[in-house]
N, C-alpha and C positions, 0 to 999 in steps of 0.2 A: 328672543331668538328671531333673527331676520334673514333675508335671502343672502345678504353679504356674508354673514357668519357661516351660513351653510356652504356658500361658494368657497370660502377659505378652508373649511373643514374638508370638503371633497378634494380640493387641490392637494392638501397635505396628505390625505388618504391615498392619493395616486402617487405622489412623489416620495412619501415617507422621508422627507428631508426638509427641515425648517428653513435652512438657508436658501435652497433652490426655490421653495414655495414662496418665500417672502419676496425674492427677486421677480418671479413670474407675475405675482399678484400686486406688485408695487406697494408693499407695506413693509414696515420694519420688522425684524425678527421679534422684537419685544411686543409689538402690537399683535403679531400673529399668535404669540404665546398667550397673551392676555385674552384674546378671542377664544382660543381653544379652552383655556381654563374656565372662562365664563360659561361656555357650553357644558363643560363637565359639571360645574356647580349647579346649573339649572337642571341637568338630567339626573344628578346624584350618582353618576357613574364615571369611571375613568375610561376615556376613549382611546388613548395611546399609551403604550409602554415605551419609555425613552430613557436612554442613557447617553454616555459620551460618544458612543459609536453607532447606535442604530435607533430607529423609530419603528414601532410596530403597532398595528391595530389590536386592541383587545377584542374579546368576544362581543362585548357591548358596542365597541367601535364598529365592528363589522355589521351588526344589526342596524346601528344608527346610519351607517353608510347607505344601506338599502333605502331606508326611510328618506334620507336627505336627497338621494338621487331622484326618488319619486316626486318629492316636493318641488325640486328645482325644475324637473322636466314639466311638471304641471304648471309651474310659474311661467316658464318660457312659452308654453303653449297658450296660456290665457293672455299673456302680453301680446303675442303675435296675433291672436284672434281679435283683440281689441284694436290693434293697429290696423289690421286689414279692414275692420268694420269702419274705421274712420276714413279709409281710402275709398270705400264703396260710395258711389254717388247716390244721393237721395234728394228728392224734391219733386217738383211738379212742372210739367211741360204742357203747353196747349198747342193743339194741331188742328188746322182748318182744312177741309177738303170737301169734295162733292160726295153725294151718296154713292155714286158709281165707284169712285176711287176707294171708298171705305170698304166695299165688299169685293173689289176686283183684285187689287194688289196690296192694299194696306194691311190686310190680315197677316200676310207673310212677313212684311216689314216689322210690324209690331211684335209678332211672335218671336222673331229673332232678337229684336232689341230687348224684349222683356227677359229673355234668358240671360243676356249679358248684364242688364241693369235692372234687377228685380225691384229695387227700391225707388225707382223713378216712376211717379204716377203720371199717366197720360190722360189729358182732358181733350176729348175729341169733339169738335164742332163741325157740323155739316151745313152746306148751303151752296149757293151758286158759285161755281168755280171762277166765274168772271171777277169775283171780288177777292180772290186769293191774295194778290199782291197788295191790294188796298188794306186788307185786314192786318197784314204784317207791317206795312208802313205806319199805320195808325197805332201800332203797339197793342192791338187787340189779341194777337196771337204770337206765340214764339216762332212758329213755323207754319207753312201752308203748302198745300199741293195744288198745282194747277198747270195750265199751259203757258209756256214761255211766250211773252208778247214779242212783237217784232222789235221793239226797242225797250230794253230792260231799264227801269228807272234807276237813277243814281242812288247809291247806298244799298241796293238790293243785290244779293247773290243768288244764283240759280244753279241747281245741280240736277242733271237729267236723270230720270228713272226709266222712261220708256217713250216710244213714239206711237202715234195713232193717226190713221188717215181721217180726213174730214170728208164726210159723204153727203151727197144729195139723196134724200129719201122721199118716198111717197107711199100711199096706201096700196095694199094688194088690189083693193077694189074701192072705188072706180080707178081706172087708169087715167092719170091726170096729165101725163106727158106722152106724146107719140114718139115714134122712132125718129121722125124728121125733126121734131123739136129738140131731141137729144143731140142729133148730129149737127144741126144748124141753129143753135140758140141765137135769137135776135129779138129786137124790141117788138116786132109785129107778132111773131109766133108765141111769145111769152106774155103778151099783154093781158090775157085772161086767165093766166095760171095763178091760182091762189097760193100764197106763200105764208108759212108760219116761221117767224124769225126770232132770234134772241133779241132781247131789249138792248143788250150791250155785250161787250166782251170780244174776244178774239174771233170767235166764229162769226159774229155779226160783221166785224171789220173785214174779214176775208171774203165773206159772202157779198158784201156791198162792193168790194173791189172787183170781184168776178163779174157781177151784174153790170157794173159800170163799163168794164172792158168789152162787153157785148151790147152796150147801149140799151140795156134792159132797165126800164123803170118798173120795179116789182109792184104787183097788186098784193098788198099785204093784208092777209086775212086776220092775223093776230100777231102780237109781239108778246113773248112770254119770258119768264125767268127760269133758267135751268134746262139742261138738255133732255132730262127725263120727261118734262112737260111737252117739249117739242115732239118727241117720239110718240107720246100718248095721243096728242091731237092729230098727228099725221096718221096714226093707225086707225083713227075714227073717220078718216076720209075728208078732213077739213082743208087739206092743202099739202104742198110739198115743203120740206124743211131741210135743214142742214144739221148734222150731228156727228160727233166723233165715233169712229169704229168701236172704241172701247166701251162706249155707252150701248151701242147696238149689240155687242157681244154678250152683255150682261142684262139686257132688257128682257122681261117676260113677254114683251109684245113683238119680238122679232119675227114671228111667223105671220104677223099681220101687216108687215111693211115690205117694201121692195127697195133695193139700192139701185140708183141710176148711175150708169157708167157715163159720166159727162166729162168731155175733154175740152180744154185741159183741166185736170183735177185741181181741187183746192189744195193749198199748201198744208201739209200734215202738221199735226200738233206735236210739239216736243213737251212732254209732260214731266214735271219734276218738282223739286223742293225749293221753296223760297224762304229766305231769312234775311234779316238786316245784317249787313256786313259788320257793323260795330258790335253786334251781339254774338258773333261767332266765337268770341273768346269766352263766353259764358260756358262753364264746364258741362252743364246739362245739354245745352243746345249743340255744343261741339261734339258731344258723345253721339247724339242722334245723327248729326250732319256727317261726321266721319264714318259712322257705321254703314252709310249707304254707298261709300266710295269703293 
């Protein structure tokens, strides 16, 4: 007994007509008759009463009809479930971002993505956001979150998630910048101001550009990796630094620092997702990328 035989039986049970059933099911009348006869032989019971003018279900045929319907419904349900399972994306994606990004907005992104794609496993790596593009370019990560550089490298796609101002910050105490230094920044007034700067990355580039525009040669106290380290050293009073507002919003040291309103302000960060253009056709990467649009 197979699903094809049950399908033919159910069709005949509905039509109660051999000719009509054979046409609808694309089998010959003789093949349909042989199939029903084989079912009756296997069951040891007559399923239909038939003569030259009519076809009727027997009592056993009515009982078997209920059974066959349940079996076919179950068969269709399990086939559909298996097909859907094959369509569900599964695999592994690696994502690189800063610690700040991981607990500021990444939680919401991953929670939403997890609901839609529960079988995609995310491997999260954290580090200096200045290395986000480099990690993707080198194939170390499938995706990365970071600030968009002034010039996007060839072969890299970027999708914006949020914007964040870039701020000059100093300790609450001691006061390292006077009002006059804020209003009139120049080489003479800033020559003794200790600065804590990023070793590399967009914040360093934009800070250097701002200092150069005011002819300021900075007195660099320390060069560090990562915005969180800058905030920490500034809060201890070692100097002034530059950090994105999103880092300050999530820092436990916010109460120990002050934000300087220096004009003109530094260009804001455009924070978003990086991926290699040639890999956006990968179903897993495309699923995450398109989910953010």
